[in-house]
C-alpha positions as CSV (number, residue, x, y, z in Angstrom):
1,P,148.1,97.7,59.0
2,I,150.2,100.1,61.0
3,A,147.7,102.9,60.6
4,D,144.9,100.6,61.8
5,L,146.9,99.5,64.8
6,L,147.7,103.2,65.7
7,R,144.0,104.2,65.2
8,G,142.9,101.2,67.3
9,V,145.3,102.0,70.1
10,V,144.4,105.7,70.1
11,G,140.7,104.9,70.0
12,L,141.0,102.5,72.9
13,A,143.1,105.0,75.0
14,V,140.9,108.1,74.3
15,G,137.7,106.1,74.6
16,G,138.9,104.6,77.9
17,F,139.8,108.1,79.2
18,I,136.4,109.6,78.1
19,V,134.5,106.6,79.6
20,A,136.5,107.0,82.9
21,T,135.7,110.7,83.0
22,G,132.0,110.0,82.3
23,V,131.9,107.4,85.1
24,R,133.4,109.9,87.5
25,Y,130.6,112.4,86.6
26,V,127.9,109.7,86.9
27,I,129.0,108.6,90.4
28,G,129.0,112.2,91.6
29,G,132.6,113.3,91.1
30,S,134.0,115.6,88.5
31,G,136.2,114.9,85.6
32,G,138.9,117.0,87.3
33,D,139.3,114.4,89.9
34,I,141.1,112.1,87.5
35,R,144.8,112.6,88.1
36,I,147.5,112.3,85.4
37,P,151.0,111.7,86.8
38,G,153.1,114.9,86.9
39,V,150.4,117.3,85.8
40,Q,149.5,118.3,89.4
41,R,153.1,119.2,90.1
42,V,153.4,121.3,86.9
43,T,150.0,123.0,87.6
44,S,151.0,123.9,91.2
45,W,154.3,125.3,90.0
46,L,152.6,127.5,87.3
47,A,149.8,128.5,89.7
48,A,152.3,129.8,92.3
49,R,154.0,132.0,89.6
50,V,150.8,133.2,88.0
51,H,148.9,134.0,91.2
52,R,150.6,137.4,91.6
53,Y,148.9,138.6,88.3
54,V,145.4,137.8,89.4
55,N,144.6,141.0,91.3
56,S,146.4,143.4,88.9
57,P,145.9,144.8,85.5
58,S,148.3,142.2,84.2
59,I,145.4,139.7,84.4
60,V,144.3,140.9,80.9
61,G,147.7,139.9,79.4
62,L,147.5,136.6,81.3
63,G,144.0,135.9,79.8
64,A,145.3,136.7,76.3
65,V,148.2,134.2,76.7
66,H,145.8,131.7,78.1
67,A,143.7,131.8,74.9
68,F,146.6,130.3,73.1
69,L,146.9,127.3,75.4
70,P,145.1,124.2,74.4
71,C,142.1,123.2,76.4
72,P,142.3,119.7,77.9
73,M,139.0,118.9,76.1
74,L,140.8,119.5,72.8
75,Y,143.2,116.6,73.2
76,P,140.5,114.0,73.1
77,A,138.8,115.9,70.3
78,Y,141.9,115.9,68.2
79,L,142.4,112.2,68.9
80,F,138.7,111.5,68.2
81,A,139.2,113.3,64.8
82,F,142.3,111.2,64.1
83,A,140.7,108.0,65.2
84,S,137.8,108.6,62.8
85,G,140.1,107.7,60.0
86,S,138.7,110.4,57.7
87,P,139.9,114.0,57.3
88,T,136.4,115.0,56.4
89,T,134.8,113.4,59.4
90,G,137.6,114.7,61.7
91,G,137.1,118.2,60.3
92,I,133.4,118.1,60.8
93,A,133.8,116.8,64.4
94,L,136.3,119.6,65.2
95,G,134.2,122.2,63.5
96,A,131.1,121.1,65.5
97,L,133.1,121.3,68.7
98,G,134.3,124.8,67.8
99,I,130.9,126.1,66.9
100,G,129.2,124.5,69.9
101,T,131.8,125.6,72.4
102,I,130.9,129.3,72.7
103,P,127.2,128.8,73.5
104,A,127.9,125.8,75.7
105,V,130.4,127.7,77.8
106,F,128.2,130.8,78.0
107,L,125.2,128.7,79.0
108,Y,127.2,126.7,81.5
109,G,128.7,129.8,83.1
110,T,125.5,131.7,83.3
111,I,122.7,129.2,83.8
112,I,124.3,126.2,85.4
113,Q,126.2,128.2,87.9
114,S,123.1,130.0,89.0
115,V,121.1,126.8,89.9
116,D,121.4,125.0,93.2
117,V,124.0,122.3,93.8
118,A,121.5,119.4,93.6
119,H,120.4,120.4,90.0
120,R,124.0,121.0,89.0
121,R,124.9,117.5,90.1
122,R,122.1,116.1,88.0
123,V,123.3,117.9,85.0
124,H,126.9,116.7,85.6
125,R,125.6,113.1,85.9
126,L,123.7,113.5,82.6
127,L,126.9,114.8,81.0
128,G,128.6,111.8,82.5
129,V,126.2,109.5,80.7
130,V,126.8,111.3,77.4
131,F,130.6,111.0,78.0
132,V,130.2,107.2,78.6
133,M,128.2,106.8,75.4
134,L,130.7,108.8,73.3
135,G,133.6,107.0,74.9
136,Y,132.0,103.6,74.2
137,V,131.7,104.5,70.5
138,L,135.5,105.4,70.4
139,L,136.3,102.1,72.2
140,A,134.2,100.2,69.7
141,H,135.9,101.9,66.8
142,G,139.3,101.3,68.3
143,L,138.4,97.6,68.6
144,M,137.1,97.6,65.1
145,A,140.5,98.8,63.8
146,L,142.0,95.9,65.7
147,G,139.6,93.4,64.2
148,V,137.0,93.1,67.0
149,H,133.5,94.2,66.1
150,L,131.1,95.4,68.8
151,P,127.6,96.8,68.3
152,H,127.5,100.6,68.6
153,P,125.4,103.6,67.4
154,M,126.5,105.4,64.3
155,F,126.6,109.1,64.3
156,P,125.8,111.2,61.2
157,H,128.9,111.8,59.1
158,Y,131.0,109.5,61.3
159,Q,132.9,107.1,59.2
160,P,133.9,103.9,61.0
161,L,137.6,103.1,61.3
162,G,139.0,101.3,58.4
163,S,136.2,102.3,56.0
164,A,138.2,105.2,54.7
165,M,140.8,102.7,53.5
166,G,138.3,100.3,51.9
167,H,138.0,97.8,54.8
């Protein structure tokens, strides 16, 4: 019961965050517009100290260190894997994210940045719709762990909360 409660709360929190980010994209903003208390202050402090390396050869070292910092997209991915309730499902989800990241970032950086702003906004809005759908699935699974069942699409290899424990 404690694990179901924890998975339910995590599913609701992460699903809510992903839905909020998706809604921001759909209405024309960016996910970066969502503010988390204290993060802006820390980011500003770090940026002020790191800025001196930007136009020097030390930028290579800074990039190497940056590779070891977790990406903000990974936190929801880790929580998604946890909320799935299955090590296999969580591992597959994280593996798919890892495999899909390199081509996605490459395509985004080369193709999306080369198109005009109007088309870029359309792509961001489409991504927002995808975020809302994925976030809704997490919300639904979080509610299922708490005993409230909502209709939702099932993804291949995605095991609903609780089914790993025989519920």
